[in-house]
N, C-alpha and C positions, 0 to 999 in steps of 0.2 A: 952238813956242815953246822956246827952249832955254831950260836951267835949270844950275847948276852944283852938285855934290854935294860933301862933305865926308865921306862915309864909304861903302865898299862891301862887300856880301859877295862874296867869290868862291872858287875854288877854287885849288890848289897847281899852277902853271904847268910847262912845259918850259923847261928854259935856252935862250936865243937865239931865242923864240917873240915873235912880236907880243904875245901875252897878259902876257908876263911885262913886255913893255917899256910894256904899260897898268900894272902895278903898279909899276913904275920911276918912271913920271911921275907916280903918285898917291903914294908915299910915299918917295921917293927910295933913298939908298942902304941903308935900313933893311931893305929886303927881302933882303939878303944873310944878315943875323943873323937874321932872321925864317925865312929857307929854311934855315940851318946848325940852328936849334934845332926846326924842326919835324921835319928828317932824324934829328937825336939821339933824339928823343921818339916814332918812328915812326911818324910823320904818314903819312898815302899821299895820292898825288899822283894828277894828271888827273881826268877827270870823272867817275868812281867813289869818288874819295877824300875828304879832310876838307877842311871848307871852311874860311874864315877871315873875322874883319871886319876891316878896316882903316880908320883914320882918315888924313886928308891930313895930309901933313908940312906944319908952319908955317915958313916961311923967317923 
């Protein structure tokens, strides 16, 4: 049984990765601003980095 989610927890992924494409499909271009802010605030990326909570972009 397939279900659609409207929010996810995930970590910060590398540029040009398939996981970043998942984020883009979930929140749209907002990921660019989110990642810029995370870098400016010193968040850690990849598997042992910080996590984020994302809500689905509404069209």
